[in-house]
DSSP file (Angstrom, degrees, kcal/mol; ACC not computed):
  #  RESIDUE AA STRUCTURE BP1 BP2  ACC     N-H-->O    O-->H-N    N-H-->O    O-->H-N    TCO  KAPPA ALPHA  PHI   PSI    X-CA   Y-CA   Z-CA
    1    1 A X              0   0    0      0, 0.0     2,-0.0     0, 0.0     0, 0.0   0.000 360.0 360.0 360.0 139.2   88.1  208.6  130.1
    2    2 A X        -     0   0    0      1,-0.1     2,-0.3     3,-0.0     0, 0.0  -0.306 360.0-144.9 -67.0 154.3   87.7  205.2  128.3
    3    3 A X        -     0   0    0      4,-0.0     2,-0.5    -2,-0.0    -1,-0.1  -0.827  26.1 -93.2-119.8 161.5   90.9  203.3  127.5
    4    4 A X    >   -     0   0    0     -2,-0.3     3,-0.8     1,-0.1     0, 0.0  -0.621  34.7-155.7 -73.1 122.2   91.8  201.1  124.6
    5    5 A X  T 3  S+     0   0    0     -2,-0.5    -1,-0.1     1,-0.2    -3,-0.0   0.619  80.8  68.9 -81.4 -13.1   91.0  197.6  125.7
    6    6 A X  T 3  S+     0   0    0     10,-0.1     8,-2.3     7,-0.1     2,-0.4   0.165  87.4  79.1 -94.2  20.8   93.4  195.7  123.5
    7    7 A X  B <   -A   13   0A   0     -3,-0.8     6,-0.2     6,-0.2     5,-0.1  -0.993  69.2-142.6-128.0 134.4   96.5  197.0  125.2
    8    8 A X    >   -     0   0    0      4,-2.8     3,-1.6    -2,-0.4    -2,-0.0  -0.184  41.6 -85.7 -81.1-179.1   97.9  195.7  128.5
    9    9 A X  T 3  S+     0   0    0      1,-0.3    -1,-0.1     2,-0.1    -2,-0.0   0.819 130.0  51.2 -59.1 -33.3   99.6  197.8  131.2
   10   10 A X  T 3  S-     0   0    0      2,-0.1    -1,-0.3     1,-0.0     3,-0.1   0.511 120.9-106.7 -83.9  -3.5  102.9  197.6  129.4
   11   11 A X  S <  S+     0   0    0     -3,-1.6     2,-0.2     1,-0.3    -2,-0.1   0.415  73.1 141.4  93.9  -2.0  101.4  198.7  126.1
   12   12 A X        -     0   0    0      1,-0.1    -4,-2.8    -5,-0.1    -1,-0.3  -0.494  58.5-107.9 -74.9 143.6  101.6  195.3  124.5
   13   13 A X  B     +A    7   0A   0     -6,-0.2     2,-0.3    -2,-0.2    -6,-0.2  -0.460  48.9 169.9 -69.2 140.3   98.7  194.2  122.3
   14   14 A X        -     0   0    0     -8,-2.3     2,-0.4    -2,-0.1    61,-0.1  -0.985  39.7-106.2-150.0 157.0   96.5  191.6  123.9
   15   15 A X        -     0   0    0     -2,-0.3     2,-0.2     1,-0.1    61,-0.1  -0.724  49.6-108.5 -80.3 135.5   93.2  189.8  123.5
   16   16 A X        -     0   0    0     59,-0.4     2,-0.8    -2,-0.4   -10,-0.1  -0.443  25.6-127.0 -67.9 134.6   90.7  191.1  126.0
   17   17 A X        +     0   0    0     -2,-0.2     3,-0.2     1,-0.1    -1,-0.1  -0.754  35.3 168.7 -84.4 111.9   90.0  188.5  128.8
   18   18 A X    >   +     0   0    0     -2,-0.8     3,-1.6     1,-0.2    -1,-0.1   0.273  42.3 110.0-105.2   9.6   86.2  188.2  128.9
   19   19 A X  T 3  S+     0   0    0      1,-0.3    -1,-0.2     3,-0.0    -2,-0.0   0.778  78.9  49.0 -60.8 -28.6   86.1  185.2  131.2
   20   20 A X  T 3  S+     0   0    0     -3,-0.2    -1,-0.3     2,-0.1     2,-0.1   0.558  91.5 101.2 -87.5  -7.8   84.6  187.1  134.1
   21   21 A X  S <  S-     0   0    0     -3,-1.6     2,-0.2     1,-0.1    86,-0.1  -0.460  76.3-114.0 -78.6 149.5   81.9  188.8  132.0
   22   22 A X        -     0   0    0     -2,-0.1     2,-0.6    84,-0.1    83,-0.1  -0.509  28.0-111.0 -78.0 148.2   78.3  187.5  132.2
   23   23 A X        +     0   0    0     -2,-0.2     2,-0.3    81,-0.1    83,-0.2  -0.721  52.7 161.1 -77.5 121.8   76.8  185.9  129.1
   24   24 A X  E     -B  105   0B   0     81,-2.5    81,-2.1    -2,-0.6     2,-0.4  -0.925  46.7 -90.5-136.9 163.1   74.1  188.3  127.9
   25   25 A X  E     -B  104   0B   0     -2,-0.3     2,-0.4    79,-0.2    79,-0.2  -0.618  48.3-177.5 -75.1 131.2   72.2  188.9  124.7
   26   26 A X  E     -B  103   0B   0     77,-2.8    77,-2.3    -2,-0.4     2,-0.3  -0.986   6.9-175.4-133.5 141.0   74.0  191.4  122.5
   27   27 A X  E     -BC 102 146B   0    119,-1.4   119,-2.3    -2,-0.4     2,-0.3  -0.922   3.5-179.9-132.1 158.2   73.1  192.8  119.2
   28   28 A X  E     -BC 101 145B   0     73,-1.9    73,-2.8    -2,-0.3     2,-0.3  -0.976   6.3-165.7-154.0 148.3   74.7  195.1  116.6
   29   29 A X  E     +BC 100 144B   0    115,-2.7   114,-2.8    -2,-0.3   115,-1.6  -0.981   9.9 177.9-134.1 150.5   73.8  196.6  113.3
   30   30 A X  E     -BC  99 142B   0     69,-1.6    69,-2.3    -2,-0.3     2,-0.3  -0.910   7.4-161.8-143.0 166.5   75.9  198.3  110.6
   31   31 A X  E     +BC  98 141B   0    110,-2.1   110,-2.5    -2,-0.3     2,-0.3  -0.975  10.2 168.2-148.9 162.1   75.5  199.8  107.2
   32   32 A X  E     -B   97   0B   0     65,-2.2    65,-2.5    -2,-0.3     2,-0.4  -0.942  20.6-130.8-161.7 177.6   77.6  200.8  104.2
   33   33 A X  E     -BC  96 138B   0    105,-2.3   105,-3.6    -2,-0.3     2,-0.6  -1.000   3.1-152.5-145.4 139.5   77.2  201.8  100.6
   34   34 A X  E     -BC  95 137B   0     61,-2.6    61,-2.1    -2,-0.4     2,-0.4  -0.944  23.2-151.2-110.6 108.6   78.7  200.9   97.2
   35   35 A X  E     +BC  94 136B   0    101,-3.2   101,-1.9    -2,-0.6     2,-0.3  -0.657  24.8 169.1 -82.9 130.4   78.6  203.9   95.0
   36   36 A X        -     0   0    0     57,-2.2     2,-0.0    -2,-0.4    99,-0.0  -0.942  37.1 -93.4-140.9 161.4   78.3  203.1   91.3
   37   37 A X    >>  -     0   0    0     -2,-0.3     4,-2.1     1,-0.1     3,-0.9  -0.342  42.1-109.3 -70.4 154.0   77.6  204.7   87.9
   38   38 A X  H 3> S+     0   0    0      1,-0.3     4,-2.6     2,-0.2     5,-0.2   0.836 117.9  56.8 -54.7 -35.5   74.0  204.7   86.6
   39   39 A X  H 3> S+     0   0    0      2,-0.2     4,-1.8     1,-0.2    -1,-0.3   0.843 107.4  48.4 -68.9 -30.1   74.8  202.1   83.9
   40   40 A X  H <> S+     0   0    0     -3,-0.9     4,-2.5     2,-0.2     5,-0.2   0.910 110.5  50.6 -73.0 -42.7   76.1  199.7   86.5
   41   41 A X  H  X S+     0   0    0     -4,-2.1     4,-2.6     1,-0.2    -2,-0.2   0.923 110.8  50.9 -57.3 -43.8   73.0  200.2   88.6
   42   42 A X  H  X S+     0   0    0     -4,-2.6     4,-2.0     1,-0.2    -1,-0.2   0.893 108.8  50.3 -61.1 -41.5   70.9  199.5   85.4
   43   43 A X  H  <>S+     0   0    0     -4,-1.8     5,-2.3     2,-0.2     4,-0.4   0.901 112.0  47.3 -65.2 -40.6   72.9  196.3   84.7
   44   44 A X  H ><5S+     0   0    0     -4,-2.5     3,-1.2     1,-0.2    -2,-0.2   0.916 109.9  53.8 -65.8 -41.6   72.3  195.1   88.3
   45   45 A X  H 3<5S+     0   0    0     -4,-2.6    -2,-0.2     1,-0.3    -1,-0.2   0.877 112.6  43.3 -59.4 -37.9   68.6  196.0   88.0
   46   46 A X  T 3<5S-     0   0    0     -4,-2.0    -1,-0.3    -5,-0.2    -2,-0.2   0.463 108.6-128.6 -86.9  -1.6   68.3  193.9   84.8
   47   47 A X  T < 5 +     0   0    0     -3,-1.2     2,-1.3    -4,-0.4    -3,-0.2   0.856  51.6 156.2  55.5  39.2   70.4  191.1   86.4
   48   48 A X      < +     0   0    0     -5,-2.3     2,-0.4    -6,-0.1    -1,-0.2  -0.641  25.3 120.5 -94.2  77.7   72.8  191.0   83.5
   49   49 A X    >   -     0   0    0     -2,-1.3     3,-1.8    -3,-0.1    79,-0.1  -0.955  56.6-149.7-142.5 119.7   75.7  189.5   85.3
   50   50 A X  T 3  S+     0   0    0     -2,-0.4     3,-0.1     1,-0.3    -1,-0.1   0.708  98.8  59.1 -63.7 -17.8   77.3  186.2   84.3
   51   51 A X  T 3  S-     0   0    0      1,-0.3    -1,-0.3    76,-0.2     2,-0.2   0.593 115.2-109.1 -85.1 -10.8   78.3  185.6   87.9
   52   52 A X    <   -     0   0    0     -3,-1.8     2,-0.7    75,-0.1    -1,-0.3  -0.723  64.7 -15.1 115.0-168.4   74.6  185.7   89.1
   53   53 A X     >  -     0   0    0     -2,-0.2     4,-2.4     1,-0.2     5,-0.3  -0.628  55.4-156.0 -76.0 110.6   72.6  188.2   91.2
   54   54 A X  H  > S+     0   0    0     -2,-0.7     4,-2.2     1,-0.2    -1,-0.2   0.841  90.4  53.4 -58.6 -34.6   75.1  190.5   92.9
   55   55 A X  H  > S+     0   0    0      2,-0.2     4,-1.9     1,-0.2    -1,-0.2   0.898 111.6  43.7 -70.7 -39.5   72.8  191.4   95.7
   56   56 A X  H  > S+     0   0    0     -3,-0.3     4,-2.1     2,-0.2    -2,-0.2   0.902 114.6  48.8 -72.9 -40.8   72.0  187.8   96.7
   57   57 A X  H  X S+     0   0    0     -4,-2.4     4,-2.5     1,-0.2    -2,-0.2   0.910 111.9  50.8 -63.8 -40.6   75.6  186.7   96.4
   58   58 A X  H  X S+     0   0    0     -4,-2.2     4,-2.5    -5,-0.3    -2,-0.2   0.898 107.9  52.9 -62.6 -41.2   76.6  189.8   98.6
   59   59 A X  H  X S+     0   0    0     -4,-1.9     4,-1.9     1,-0.2    -2,-0.2   0.932 112.0  44.1 -60.3 -47.1   74.0  188.9  101.2
   60   60 A X  H  X S+     0   0    0     -4,-2.1     4,-2.6     1,-0.2    -2,-0.2   0.893 112.2  53.0 -66.6 -39.2   75.3  185.3  101.5
   61   61 A X  H  X S+     0   0    0     -4,-2.5     4,-2.6     1,-0.2    -2,-0.2   0.899 108.1  51.4 -62.0 -40.8   79.0  186.6  101.5
   62   62 A X  H  X S+     0   0    0     -4,-2.5     4,-2.2     2,-0.2    -1,-0.2   0.906 110.6  47.7 -63.0 -42.5   78.1  189.0  104.4
   63   63 A X  H  X S+     0   0    0     -4,-1.9     4,-1.6     2,-0.2    -2,-0.2   0.945 113.7  47.2 -63.2 -48.0   76.5  186.2  106.4
   64   64 A X  H  X S+     0   0    0     -4,-2.6     4,-0.6     1,-0.2    -2,-0.2   0.899 112.1  50.5 -61.1 -41.4   79.5  183.9  105.8
   65   65 A X  H >< S+     0   0    0     -4,-2.6     3,-1.2     1,-0.2    -1,-0.2   0.902 105.1  55.7 -65.9 -41.2   82.0  186.6  106.7
   66   66 A X  H >< S+     0   0    0     -4,-2.2     3,-1.3     1,-0.3    -1,-0.2   0.895 104.9  54.3 -57.8 -39.0   80.2  187.5  110.0
   67   67 A X  H 3< S+     0   0    0     -4,-1.6    -1,-0.3     1,-0.3    -2,-0.2   0.693 113.6  42.3 -67.6 -18.2   80.6  183.9  111.1
   68   68 A X  T XX S+     0   0    0     -3,-1.2     3,-1.8    -4,-0.6     4,-1.0   0.089  73.8 122.4-115.9  21.7   84.3  184.1  110.4
   69   69 A X  H X>  +     0   0    0     -3,-1.3     4,-2.9     1,-0.3     3,-0.8   0.865  69.7  60.6 -55.3 -40.4   85.1  187.5  111.9
   70   70 A X  H 34 S+     0   0    0      1,-0.3    -1,-0.3    -4,-0.2     6,-0.2   0.746 103.9  52.2 -62.7 -21.2   87.6  186.1  114.4
   71   71 A X  H <4 S+     0   0    0     -3,-1.8    -1,-0.3     1,-0.1    -2,-0.2   0.759 113.8  42.7 -82.1 -26.1   89.6  184.9  111.4
   72   72 A X  H << S+     0   0    0     -4,-1.0     2,-0.6    -3,-0.8    -2,-0.2   0.882 117.3  44.4 -82.3 -43.1   89.5  188.4  109.8
   73   73 A X  S >< S-     0   0    0     -4,-2.9     3,-2.0     1,-0.1    -1,-0.2  -0.910  78.3-148.9-112.3 109.1   90.2  190.4  112.9
   74   74 A X  T 3  S+     0   0    0     -2,-0.6    -1,-0.1     1,-0.3   -59,-0.0   0.741  91.3  42.4 -55.3 -33.6   93.1  188.9  115.0
   75   75 A X  T 3  S+     0   0    0      2,-0.1   -59,-0.4   -61,-0.1    -1,-0.3   0.331  87.7 111.6-100.6   9.5   92.0  189.9  118.5
   76   76 A X    <   -     0   0    0     -3,-2.0     2,-0.3    -6,-0.2   -61,-0.0  -0.570  68.2-122.5 -79.4 144.7   88.3  189.2  118.1
   77   77 A X        -     0   0    0     -2,-0.2     2,-0.3     1,-0.1    -7,-0.1  -0.658  26.3-112.3 -81.9 139.8   86.8  186.4  120.1
   78   78 A X        -     0   0    0     -2,-0.3     2,-0.3    -8,-0.1   -10,-0.1  -0.602  44.4-161.8 -68.3 131.0   85.0  183.6  118.1
   79   79 A X        -     0   0    0     -2,-0.3     2,-1.1   -12,-0.1    -9,-0.1  -0.887  26.2-119.7-122.1 147.9   81.3  183.9  119.0
   80   80 A X        -     0   0    0     -2,-0.3    24,-0.7    24,-0.2     2,-0.4  -0.740  37.0-151.8 -81.4 102.3   78.3  181.7  118.8
   81   81 A X  E     -D  103   0B   0     -2,-1.1    22,-0.2     1,-0.2     3,-0.1  -0.639  17.2-172.1 -82.9 127.1   76.1  183.8  116.5
   82   82 A X  E    S+     0   0B   0     20,-2.2     2,-0.3    -2,-0.4    21,-0.2   0.778  71.6   5.9 -86.4 -29.9   72.4  183.3  117.1
   83   83 A X  E     -D  102   0B   0     19,-1.6    19,-2.4     2,-0.0     2,-0.4  -0.977  54.9-175.9-157.8 139.6   71.2  185.3  114.1
   84   84 A X  E     -D  101   0B   0     -2,-0.3     2,-0.4    17,-0.2    17,-0.2  -0.988   6.4-178.0-136.7 127.3   72.7  187.2  111.1
   85   85 A X  E     +D  100   0B   0     15,-2.8    15,-2.2    -2,-0.4     2,-0.4  -0.993   3.4 178.0-125.9 126.1   70.7  189.3  108.7
   86   86 A X  E     -D   99   0B   0     -2,-0.4     2,-0.4    13,-0.2    13,-0.2  -0.995   3.9-173.6-127.2 132.2   72.3  191.0  105.7
   87   87 A X  E     -D   98   0B   0     11,-2.7    11,-2.5    -2,-0.4     2,-0.4  -0.966  10.3-166.6-124.6 144.5   70.4  193.0  103.1
   88   88 A X  E     -D   97   0B   0     -2,-0.4     2,-0.5     9,-0.2     9,-0.2  -0.981  14.5-172.2-128.6 117.5   71.7  194.5   99.9
   89   89 A X  E     -D   96   0B   0      7,-3.0     7,-2.8    -2,-0.4     2,-0.3  -0.940  21.8-128.4-119.5 127.9   69.3  197.0   98.4
   90   90 A X  E     -D   95   0B   0     -2,-0.5     5,-0.2     5,-0.2     2,-0.2  -0.574  33.7-178.9 -73.6 130.4   69.7  198.6   95.0
   91   91 A X  E >   -D   94   0B   0      3,-3.6     3,-0.9    -2,-0.3    73,-0.1  -0.612  44.7 -85.1-119.7-179.7   69.4  202.4   95.1
   92   92 A X  T 3  S+     0   0    0     72,-0.4   -51,-0.1     1,-0.2     3,-0.1   0.870 125.3  18.9 -56.4 -41.6   69.5  205.2   92.6
   93   93 A X  T 3  S-     0   0    0     71,-0.3   -57,-2.2   -52,-0.1     2,-0.3   0.014 130.7 -36.0-125.3  29.3   73.3  205.5   92.6
   94   94 A X  E <  S-BD  35  91B   0     -3,-0.9    -3,-3.6   -59,-0.3     2,-0.5  -0.999  77.3 -49.8 157.3-154.9   74.5  202.2   94.1
   95   95 A X  E     -BD  34  90B   0    -61,-2.1   -61,-2.6    -2,-0.3     2,-0.5  -0.982  34.6-149.9-125.9 125.0   73.8  199.5   96.7
   96   96 A X  E     -BD  33  89B   0     -7,-2.8    -7,-3.0    -2,-0.5     2,-0.4  -0.811  16.2-162.7 -90.3 130.6   73.0  200.0  100.3
   97   97 A X  E     +BD  32  88B   0    -65,-2.5   -65,-2.2    -2,-0.5     2,-0.3  -0.953  10.9 176.5-117.6 134.4   74.2  197.2  102.6
   98   98 A X  E     -BD  31  87B   0    -11,-2.5   -11,-2.7    -2,-0.4     2,-0.3  -0.971   5.9-170.7-134.4 150.1   72.9  196.6  106.1
   99   99 A X  E     -BD  30  86B   0    -69,-2.3   -69,-1.6    -2,-0.3     2,-0.3  -0.973   9.0-170.0-137.5 155.0   73.5  193.9  108.7
  100  100 A X  E     -BD  29  85B   0    -15,-2.2   -15,-2.8    -2,-0.3     2,-0.4  -0.972  12.8-175.2-142.8 130.6   72.1  192.9  112.0
  101  101 A X  E     -BD  28  84B   0    -73,-2.8   -73,-1.9    -2,-0.3     2,-0.4  -0.971   4.0-170.2-132.1 142.1   73.8  190.3  114.3
  102  102 A X  E     +BD  27  83B   0    -19,-2.4   -20,-2.2    -2,-0.4   -19,-1.6  -0.982  11.5 160.7-132.6 143.4   72.7  188.7  117.6
  103  103 A X  E     -BD  26  81B   0    -77,-2.3   -77,-2.8    -2,-0.4     2,-0.5  -0.963  36.8-135.8-147.3 164.2   74.5  186.5  120.1
  104  104 A X  E     +B   25   0B   0    -24,-0.7     2,-0.3    -2,-0.3   -79,-0.2  -0.943  63.6 116.0-118.0 103.9   74.3  185.4  123.7
  105  105 A X  E    S-B   24   0B   0    -81,-2.1   -81,-2.5    -2,-0.5    -2,-0.1  -0.857  78.1 -94.5-156.1-176.9   77.9  185.7  124.7
  106  106 A X  S    S+     0   0    0     -2,-0.3     2,-0.3   -83,-0.2   -84,-0.1   0.448 104.7  36.4 -92.6  -2.9   80.5  187.5  127.0
  107  107 A X  S    S-     0   0    0    -83,-0.1   -81,-0.1    41,-0.1   -83,-0.1  -0.961  89.3 -93.1-147.1 163.1   81.4  190.1  124.4
  108  108 A X        -     0   0    0     -2,-0.3     3,-0.2     1,-0.1     4,-0.1  -0.085  14.7-133.5 -81.6 174.6   79.6  192.1  121.7
  109  109 A X     >  +     0   0    0     -8,-0.2     4,-2.1     1,-0.1     5,-0.2   0.002  65.7 116.8-115.8  25.0   79.0  191.6  118.0
  110  110 A X  H  > S+     0   0    0      1,-0.2     4,-2.3     2,-0.2     5,-0.2   0.935  80.4  48.3 -58.8 -45.7   79.9  195.0  116.6
  111  111 A X  H  > S+     0   0    0      1,-0.2     4,-3.0     2,-0.2     5,-0.2   0.874 108.5  54.0 -65.6 -36.0   82.8  193.6  114.6
  112  112 A X  H  > S+     0   0    0      2,-0.2     4,-2.1     1,-0.2    -1,-0.2   0.909 109.9  47.6 -63.8 -41.0   80.6  190.8  113.2
  113  113 A X  H  X S+     0   0    0     -4,-2.1     4,-1.7     2,-0.2    -2,-0.2   0.910 115.0  45.5 -65.2 -42.1   78.1  193.4  112.0
  114  114 A X  H  X S+     0   0    0     -4,-2.3     4,-2.6     2,-0.2    -2,-0.2   0.900 112.3  50.2 -69.0 -41.2   80.8  195.6  110.4
  115  115 A X  H  X S+     0   0    0     -4,-3.0     4,-2.9     2,-0.2     5,-0.3   0.891 107.5  55.2 -64.2 -39.0   82.6  192.6  108.8
  116  116 A X  H  X S+     0   0    0     -4,-2.1     4,-2.2    -5,-0.2    -1,-0.2   0.931 111.3  43.8 -58.7 -45.9   79.3  191.4  107.3
  117  117 A X  H  X S+     0   0    0     -4,-1.7     4,-2.7     2,-0.2     5,-0.2   0.920 113.9  50.3 -65.8 -44.1   78.8  194.8  105.7
  118  118 A X  H  X S+     0   0    0     -4,-2.6     4,-2.6     1,-0.2    -2,-0.2   0.932 113.1  45.3 -60.9 -46.3   82.4  195.1  104.5
  119  119 A X  H  X S+     0   0    0     -4,-2.9     4,-2.1     2,-0.2    -1,-0.2   0.898 113.5  49.5 -65.9 -40.2   82.3  191.6  102.9
  120  120 A X  H  X S+     0   0    0     -4,-2.2     4,-2.2    -5,-0.3    -1,-0.2   0.920 112.6  47.6 -64.4 -43.0   78.9  192.2  101.3
  121  121 A X  H  X S+     0   0    0     -4,-2.7     4,-2.3     1,-0.2    -2,-0.2   0.911 111.6  50.0 -65.0 -42.3   80.1  195.5   99.8
  122  122 A X  H  X S+     0   0    0     -4,-2.6     4,-2.7    -5,-0.2    -1,-0.2   0.864 109.3  52.9 -63.3 -35.2   83.4  193.9   98.6
  123  123 A X  H  X S+     0   0    0     -4,-2.1     4,-2.7     2,-0.2    -2,-0.2   0.901 106.5  51.5 -68.2 -40.6   81.3  191.2   97.0
  124  124 A X  H  X S+     0   0    0     -4,-2.2     4,-1.5     2,-0.2    -2,-0.2   0.939 111.2  49.5 -58.2 -45.8   79.1  193.7   95.2
  125  125 A X  H >X S+     0   0    0     -4,-2.3     4,-1.5     1,-0.2     3,-0.5   0.949 111.8  47.8 -57.1 -49.9   82.3  195.3   93.9
  126  126 A X  H 3< S+     0   0    0     -4,-2.7     3,-0.3     1,-0.2     4,-0.3   0.897 111.7  50.0 -59.2 -42.1   83.7  192.0   92.7
  127  127 A X  H 3< S+     0   0    0     -4,-2.7    -1,-0.2     1,-0.2   -76,-0.2   0.762 122.5  31.8 -69.4 -24.7   80.4  191.1   91.0
  128  128 A X  H XX S+     0   0    0     -4,-1.5     3,-1.9    -3,-0.5     4,-1.2   0.430  84.9 102.0-114.4  -0.9   80.3  194.4   89.1
  129  129 A X  T 3< S+     0   0    0     -4,-1.5    -1,-0.1    -3,-0.3    -2,-0.1   0.728  71.6  69.3 -63.0 -22.4   83.9  195.3   88.6
  130  130 A X  T 34 S+     0   0    0     -4,-0.3    -1,-0.3     1,-0.2     3,-0.2   0.807 106.8  40.4 -63.9 -27.1   83.8  194.2   84.9
  131  131 A X  T <4 S+     0   0    0     -3,-1.9     2,-0.2     1,-0.3    -2,-0.2   0.763 135.4   2.5 -90.8 -28.4   81.5  197.2   84.3
  132  132 A X    ><  -     0   0    0     -4,-1.2     3,-0.8    -7,-0.2    -1,-0.3  -0.755  45.5-174.9-164.2 109.8   83.3  199.8   86.5
  133  133 A X  T 3  S+     0   0    0     -2,-0.2    -4,-0.1     1,-0.2    -3,-0.1   0.509  83.1  74.7 -81.5  -4.2   86.5  199.5   88.5
  134  134 A X  T 3   +     0   0    0     -5,-0.1    -1,-0.2     2,-0.1   -99,-0.1   0.298  63.9 130.0 -92.4   9.7   85.9  203.0   89.9
  135  135 A X    <   -     0   0    0     -3,-0.8     2,-0.4   -10,-0.1   -99,-0.2  -0.252  50.3-138.2 -58.5 153.7   83.0  202.0   92.2
  136  136 A X  E     -C   35   0B   0   -101,-1.9  -101,-3.2     2,-0.0     2,-0.6  -0.968   7.5-149.0-121.9 131.2   83.5  203.3   95.8
  137  137 A X  E     +C   34   0B   0     -2,-0.4     2,-0.3  -103,-0.2  -103,-0.2  -0.887  39.0 172.2 -94.2 121.5   82.8  201.5   99.0
  138  138 A X  E     +C   33   0B   0   -105,-3.6  -105,-2.3    -2,-0.6   -17,-0.0  -0.859  34.4  13.5-133.6 159.0   81.8  204.2  101.4
  139  139 A X  E     +     0   0B   0     -2,-0.3     2,-0.7  -107,-0.2    -1,-0.2   0.780  55.7 177.1  53.9  43.4   80.4  205.0  104.8
  140  140 A X  E     +     0   0B   0   -108,-0.1     2,-0.3    -3,-0.1  -108,-0.2  -0.721  21.9 158.7 -78.7 116.8   80.7  201.6  106.6
  141  141 A X  E     -C   31   0B   0   -110,-2.5  -110,-2.1    -2,-0.7     2,-0.5  -0.963  49.4-109.2-141.6 153.2   79.5  202.5  110.1
  142  142 A X  E     -C   30   0B   0     -2,-0.3  -112,-0.3  -112,-0.2     3,-0.1  -0.733  31.0-176.2 -76.8 127.5   78.1  200.9  113.3
  143  143 A X  E     -     0   0B   0   -114,-2.8    12,-3.1    -2,-0.5     2,-0.3   0.841  60.7 -13.1 -93.5 -42.1   74.5  202.0  113.5
  144  144 A X  E     -CE  29 154B   0   -115,-1.6  -115,-2.7    10,-0.2    -1,-0.4  -0.993  51.4-172.8-160.0 151.2   73.5  200.5  116.8
  145  145 A X  E     -CE  28 153B   0      8,-2.4     8,-2.8    -2,-0.3     2,-0.3  -0.983   8.7-167.5-147.2 145.6   74.6  198.0  119.5
  146  146 A X  E     +C   27   0B   0   -119,-2.3  -119,-1.4    -2,-0.3     6,-0.1  -0.941  44.3  27.0-130.9 155.1   72.9  196.7  122.6
  147  147 A X        +     0   0    0     -2,-0.3     3,-0.2  -121,-0.2  -121,-0.1   0.031  67.2  81.2  88.1 166.0   74.0  194.8  125.7
  148  148 A X  S >  S-     0   0    0   -123,-0.2     3,-1.3     1,-0.2    -1,-0.2  -0.081  89.8 -60.7  89.2 171.6   77.2  194.4  127.6
  149  149 A X  T 3  S+     0   0    0      1,-0.3    -1,-0.2     2,-0.1     3,-0.1   0.827 128.6  56.4 -62.4 -36.1   79.0  196.4  130.2
  150  150 A X  T 3  S-     0   0    0      1,-0.2    -1,-0.3    -3,-0.2    -2,-0.1   0.564 103.4-140.0 -78.6  -5.6   79.4  199.5  128.0
  151  151 A X    <   -     0   0    0     -3,-1.3    -1,-0.2    -4,-0.1     2,-0.2  -0.263  38.4 -26.7  82.7-169.2   75.6  199.7  127.5
  152  152 A X        -     0   0    0     -6,-0.1     2,-0.4    -3,-0.1    -6,-0.2  -0.469  51.3-164.6 -85.4 153.8   73.7  200.6  124.4
  153  153 A X  E     -E  145   0B   0     -8,-2.8    -8,-2.4    -2,-0.2     2,-0.4  -0.999   7.0-179.0-137.3 134.8   74.9  202.8  121.5
  154  154 A X  E     -E  144   0B   0     -2,-0.4   -10,-0.2   -10,-0.2     3,-0.1  -0.989  31.5-119.1-133.8 126.9   72.8  204.4  118.8
  155  155 A X        -     0   0    0    -12,-3.1     5,-0.1    -2,-0.4   -12,-0.1  -0.295  51.1 -81.5 -58.5 145.4   74.3  206.4  116.0
  156  156 A X    >>  -     0   0    0      1,-0.1     3,-1.7     3,-0.1     4,-0.8  -0.191  41.0-118.2 -51.7 139.9   73.1  210.0  116.0
  157  157 A X  H >> S+     0   0    0      1,-0.3     3,-0.9     2,-0.2     4,-0.6   0.831 112.4  58.5 -53.2 -39.0   69.7  210.3  114.2
  158  158 A X  H 34 S+     0   0    0      1,-0.3    -1,-0.3     2,-0.2     3,-0.3   0.800 111.0  42.9 -63.9 -27.1   71.0  212.6  111.5
  159  159 A X  H <4 S+     0   0    0     -3,-1.7    -1,-0.3     1,-0.2    -2,-0.2   0.525 103.0  67.2 -95.3  -7.4   73.6  209.9  110.6
  160  160 A X  H << S+     0   0    0     -3,-0.9    -1,-0.2    -4,-0.8    -2,-0.2   0.541  70.2 118.4 -91.1  -6.6   71.2  207.0  110.7
  161  161 A X  S  < S-     0   0    0     -4,-0.6     3,-0.1    -3,-0.3    -3,-0.0  -0.190  83.6 -77.1 -57.8 153.6   69.0  208.0  107.8
  162  162 A X        -     0   0    0      1,-0.1     2,-0.4     2,-0.1    -1,-0.1  -0.193  53.3-106.0 -53.9 141.3   69.1  205.5  104.9
  163  163 A X              0   0    0      1,-0.2    -1,-0.1    -3,-0.1   -67,-0.1  -0.568 360.0 360.0 -72.8 125.5   72.2  205.7  102.9
  164  164 A X              0   0    0     -2,-0.4   -72,-0.4    -3,-0.1   -71,-0.3   0.465 360.0 360.0  31.8 360.0   71.5  207.4   99.5
């Protein structure tokens, strides 16, 4: 059975020592959804927002957040990110957010992909909260990861379908 890697033998929380691991190419992708009322979707579609285009601001926020993941998550290693792609797509009942992150490092980029989606979704909320404070940020999940000692992971096909 796998064990939680951020705990030492005595049970104390620790940063994982990756110094003996090989540098390999690692990727991760994540997704999430911001559920909103039809009138908010309509306002975003018409770009009637004094703060600017919520989808573009969210995309840039996601990229910036991925680069700073080690500052958000205390036990994450700072990583040299080779590529970050964040998309925010307007759907019938909200905004679908996706990220893809790549590095050549000794540890993976799952957290960077998840942080990118979380920050982008929070930015959509911030940009649209004047119209509806009841929006919901939902279903932030790791979709896929490649590379590293634990091997590849792909979310079950039934759960990988596009969000709403």
